[in-house]
C-alpha positions as CSV (number, residue, x, y, z in Angstrom):
1,X,-34.1,68.7,-78.5
2,X,-35.0,67.6,-74.8
3,X,-31.4,66.5,-74.4
4,X,-32.1,64.3,-71.1
5,X,-35.2,62.4,-73.7
6,X,-32.8,61.9,-76.1
7,X,-30.5,60.3,-73.9
8,X,-32.8,58.1,-72.6
9,X,-34.0,57.0,-76.2
10,X,-30.6,56.5,-77.0
11,X,-30.2,54.1,-74.0
12,X,-33.3,52.5,-74.5
13,X,-33.5,52.1,-78.1
14,X,-30.6,51.7,-79.3
15,X,-27.9,50.5,-76.5
16,X,-30.2,48.1,-74.6
17,X,-31.4,46.5,-77.6
18,X,-27.9,45.8,-78.7
19,X,-27.7,43.1,-75.5
20,X,-25.9,45.6,-73.3
21,X,-27.6,44.8,-70.3
22,X,-25.2,45.6,-67.6
23,X,-26.7,48.1,-65.4
24,X,-23.8,49.5,-64.3
25,X,-22.5,50.3,-67.9
26,X,-26.3,51.8,-68.4
27,X,-26.3,54.0,-66.0
28,X,-22.7,54.9,-66.7
29,X,-23.8,56.5,-70.2
30,X,-26.9,58.4,-68.5
31,X,-24.0,60.3,-66.0
32,X,-21.1,60.8,-68.5
33,X,-22.7,63.5,-70.8
34,X,-22.1,62.6,-74.3
35,X,-23.0,65.9,-75.9
36,X,-20.3,67.6,-74.2
37,X,-17.4,65.5,-76.1
38,X,-19.1,66.0,-79.4
39,X,-17.7,69.2,-81.5
40,X,-20.7,71.7,-81.5
41,X,-21.3,71.3,-85.6
42,X,-22.3,67.8,-84.9
43,X,-24.1,68.2,-81.1
44,X,-27.2,67.0,-83.0
45,X,-25.6,64.0,-84.0
46,X,-24.5,63.3,-80.1
47,X,-27.4,60.8,-79.4
48,X,-28.2,59.1,-82.7
49,X,-27.3,55.9,-84.0
50,X,-24.3,57.2,-86.0
51,X,-20.7,57.6,-85.8
52,X,-19.6,61.3,-85.0
53,X,-16.8,63.2,-87.2
54,X,-14.1,64.7,-85.3
55,X,-11.9,65.7,-87.9
56,X,-11.5,65.7,-91.5
57,X,-14.8,64.1,-92.0
58,X,-14.0,61.5,-89.6
59,X,-12.1,59.5,-91.7
60,X,-8.7,57.8,-90.6
61,X,-9.9,57.0,-87.2
62,X,-10.9,60.9,-86.0
63,X,-14.5,60.0,-85.0
64,X,-16.5,59.2,-82.3
65,X,-17.8,55.2,-82.6
66,X,-21.6,54.8,-82.7
67,X,-22.9,55.0,-78.9
68,X,-24.1,51.4,-79.2
69,X,-20.5,50.1,-80.0
70,X,-18.7,51.7,-77.2
71,X,-21.1,50.9,-75.0
72,X,-21.2,46.9,-76.3
73,X,-17.3,47.5,-76.1
74,X,-17.3,48.7,-72.7
75,X,-19.7,45.7,-71.4
76,X,-17.4,43.0,-72.8
77,X,-14.4,44.5,-71.5
78,X,-16.0,44.1,-67.7
79,X,-13.5,46.9,-66.1
80,X,-13.0,46.9,-62.3
81,X,-11.7,49.4,-59.9
82,X,-8.5,48.2,-59.4
83,X,-7.9,48.1,-63.2
84,X,-5.2,49.8,-65.6
85,X,-6.4,50.3,-68.8
86,X,-4.6,51.9,-72.1
87,X,-6.8,53.1,-74.8
88,X,-5.6,53.7,-78.2
89,X,-6.8,56.7,-80.1
90,X,-8.2,59.3,-77.8
91,X,-10.7,61.0,-80.1
92,X,-12.9,63.5,-78.2
93,X,-11.7,61.9,-75.0
94,X,-15.3,60.3,-74.3
95,X,-14.4,56.8,-73.9
96,X,-11.4,57.7,-72.0
97,X,-14.2,59.3,-69.6
98,X,-16.3,56.1,-69.8
99,X,-13.2,53.9,-68.6
100,X,-12.5,56.2,-66.2
101,X,-15.4,55.8,-64.1
102,X,-15.1,52.0,-63.8
103,X,-11.0,51.6,-63.7
104,X,-8.2,52.9,-61.3
105,X,-6.3,54.7,-64.4
106,X,-6.5,55.7,-67.9
107,X,-3.6,56.1,-70.3
108,X,-5.2,57.1,-73.7
109,X,-2.8,58.0,-76.6
110,X,-4.0,60.3,-79.6
111,X,-1.2,60.4,-82.6
112,X,-3.2,63.7,-83.8
113,X,-2.2,66.3,-81.8
114,X,-5.5,68.4,-82.5
115,X,-7.3,65.8,-81.1
116,X,-5.3,65.1,-78.0
117,X,-5.8,68.7,-77.3
118,X,-9.3,68.5,-77.3
119,X,-9.8,65.2,-75.3
120,X,-7.4,66.5,-72.7
121,X,-9.7,69.9,-72.7
122,X,-13.1,67.6,-72.4
123,X,-11.8,65.3,-69.7
124,X,-10.7,68.3,-67.6
125,X,-13.9,69.9,-67.8
126,X,-16.0,66.9,-67.4
127,X,-13.7,67.1,-63.8
128,X,-12.2,63.1,-64.8
129,X,-8.7,63.0,-62.7
130,X,-8.0,59.5,-63.2
131,X,-7.3,59.5,-67.1
132,X,-4.0,60.9,-68.8
133,X,-4.1,61.9,-72.3
134,X,-0.8,61.8,-74.3
135,X,0.3,62.4,-78.0
136,X,1.8,59.7,-79.0
137,X,1.5,57.4,-81.8
138,X,-0.4,54.4,-79.9
139,X,0.8,52.0,-82.7
140,X,3.4,50.4,-80.1
141,X,1.4,50.7,-77.0
142,X,2.9,52.2,-74.0
143,X,5.9,49.3,-72.9
144,X,7.3,51.9,-70.2
145,X,3.6,51.9,-68.5
146,X,2.6,48.0,-68.8
147,X,1.6,45.9,-68.5
148,X,-2.3,46.7,-68.2
149,X,-5.1,45.1,-67.4
150,X,-7.5,46.2,-70.4
151,X,-6.4,47.7,-73.4
152,X,-8.9,49.0,-76.3
153,X,-8.2,50.6,-79.7
154,X,-11.2,53.0,-80.1
155,X,-11.2,52.5,-84.3
156,X,-9.9,49.5,-86.3
157,X,-7.0,47.3,-87.0
158,X,-6.2,45.2,-89.9
159,X,-5.1,42.8,-87.1
160,X,-4.2,42.9,-83.0
161,X,-0.6,43.7,-83.4
162,X,1.2,41.2,-80.9
163,X,3.4,44.3,-79.3
164,X,-0.1,45.3,-77.9
165,X,-1.0,41.5,-76.8
166,X,2.2,41.3,-75.0
167,X,1.4,44.2,-73.3
168,X,-1.8,42.6,-71.2
169,X,-1.3,41.2,-67.9
170,X,-2.2,37.6,-68.0
171,X,-6.4,37.8,-67.1
172,X,-6.0,41.1,-69.0
173,X,-8.5,41.8,-72.2
174,X,-8.1,43.5,-75.4
175,X,-10.8,45.0,-77.5
176,X,-10.4,46.1,-80.9
177,X,-12.1,46.1,-84.4
178,X,-10.6,43.9,-86.7
179,X,-10.8,43.5,-90.3
180,X,-11.1,44.9,-93.8
181,X,-14.1,46.9,-95.4
182,X,-16.5,45.9,-95.7
183,X,-16.5,43.0,-93.2
184,X,-14.9,44.0,-89.6
185,X,-15.5,42.2,-86.3
186,X,-15.3,43.5,-83.0
187,X,-12.8,41.3,-80.9
188,X,-12.2,40.7,-77.3
189,X,-8.7,38.8,-76.8
190,X,-8.0,37.7,-72.8
191,X,-4.3,36.5,-72.3
192,X,-4.3,33.3,-70.9
193,X,-0.8,32.7,-69.5
194,X,2.1,34.4,-70.9
195,X,1.9,32.5,-74.2
196,X,-1.5,32.1,-74.8
197,X,-4.8,34.2,-75.7
198,X,-8.4,33.4,-76.4
199,X,-10.1,35.6,-78.8
200,X,-14.3,35.7,-79.0
201,X,-15.9,37.5,-81.7
202,X,-18.4,39.7,-80.3
203,X,-20.4,41.6,-83.3
204,X,-20.1,42.7,-86.8
205,X,-19.5,46.3,-87.2
206,X,-17.3,48.8,-89.5
207,X,-15.0,51.5,-88.2
208,X,-13.1,53.9,-89.6
209,X,-9.0,52.9,-89.3
210,X,-6.5,54.0,-86.9
211,X,-3.4,55.8,-87.7
212,X,-0.3,54.8,-87.4
213,X,-1.4,50.5,-88.0
214,X,0.4,48.8,-90.5
215,X,-1.9,47.3,-93.5
216,X,-1.1,44.1,-95.2
217,X,0.6,43.7,-98.2
218,X,-1.5,44.2,-101.5
219,X,-1.2,41.5,-104.1
220,X,0.6,42.4,-107.3
221,X,0.5,40.6,-110.6
């Protein structure tokens, strides 16, 4: 496989056509080597329009999201160099690497110890020095480290927990994929002031559920 041709095709045929037109994002995708964050067994999927399993076949949030989904979320969050970012669900560390190139500092939380180790090793190998991986349940965020300019959930949740919204600075943005299968929507929530938030729905998609987040109670007769 011609790696650089595959990367070019991913950017031009998948990502740009999904309304990712921010040149800084497109250029970043050409620089951060996605294939270096993909398990060897799935290396052939690195540039495909597919999620990539990391552990247990990609169930329970253990996967890399599709490249176009990651790119679109990165574009919508519009991260700046002075900003502090919290990621829930480090996975292989790829999204943290992208965020680290745009932010001042990234803290990424991963509930699975094997994935936390993988993400840390991948980021170190990629010479990313401003992203820290922490083995932790991210459902309550990282209150002691906040508030944050940007929070991203790299997987789906039934609803956005208020505890994460409360860790946003005024003007801060949170991105998450919200809902229940078969219908989920990527949203960006912006904190307007101490009490008010604005939610914008960006696109429809489906993603594995992040571990540790509450599910809505099921109706019983």
